[in-house]
N, C-alpha and C positions, 0 to 999 in steps of 0.2 A: 563060834560066835553066833548069836541070835540076831535076826533082823531088827529086833527091838533095840539092840545095842547101837545100831546105826542112826536111828531116829533121834531127833533132838529131843531132850528132856523137857517136858512141860512143867512149869511151876504152877502151884496152885494159886488161883487168883483170889483176892479178898472179895468176900460177898459184899455188894453194895446195898445199903438200906436206903431205898428211895424215899421212905417216909421221913427221913432226917435231912434230906437235900432240899434246897430251894428250887424254885421253878427254873431259874437260870442255870443252876448246876446241873439239873436233870437235862436241860437242853443241850448243854455242853457234853454231858455224857453220851447222849444220843448221837451227837455229831461225831464224837470219837468212835463209837460203835459202827456208824455208817462208813467212816473212813476205813475201818478195819475190814468191814464186809466188802468194800470195794477193792481193797488190797487182796483179799482172799479170792475174790472173783477173778481178778487179773491173774493171780498165780494159776488158778484152775485153767484159764484160757491158754496160758503159756505151756502148761503140762499137756493139755489136749492137743495143741499144735505140734509139740514135740512127739507125742504118741502117734498122731496121724501121720507126720512125716516118716517115722520109723516103719509104720504099718505099710505105707505106700512103697517103701523100698523093698519089703519082703513079698509084696504082692506081685511085683514085676518079674 
């Protein structure tokens, strides 16, 4: 079994044509992207915390 088999499968996202969107729709799109970025940053912090905790156990 490859490590890739354990990773969640990503679906291809639709390309968004900003030229066809209204100003309000673009603003909503930006808000959604910012929320997704915040979620990703939070996940990174959790993973770093777990990694740091594991490393501290092995250093002692």
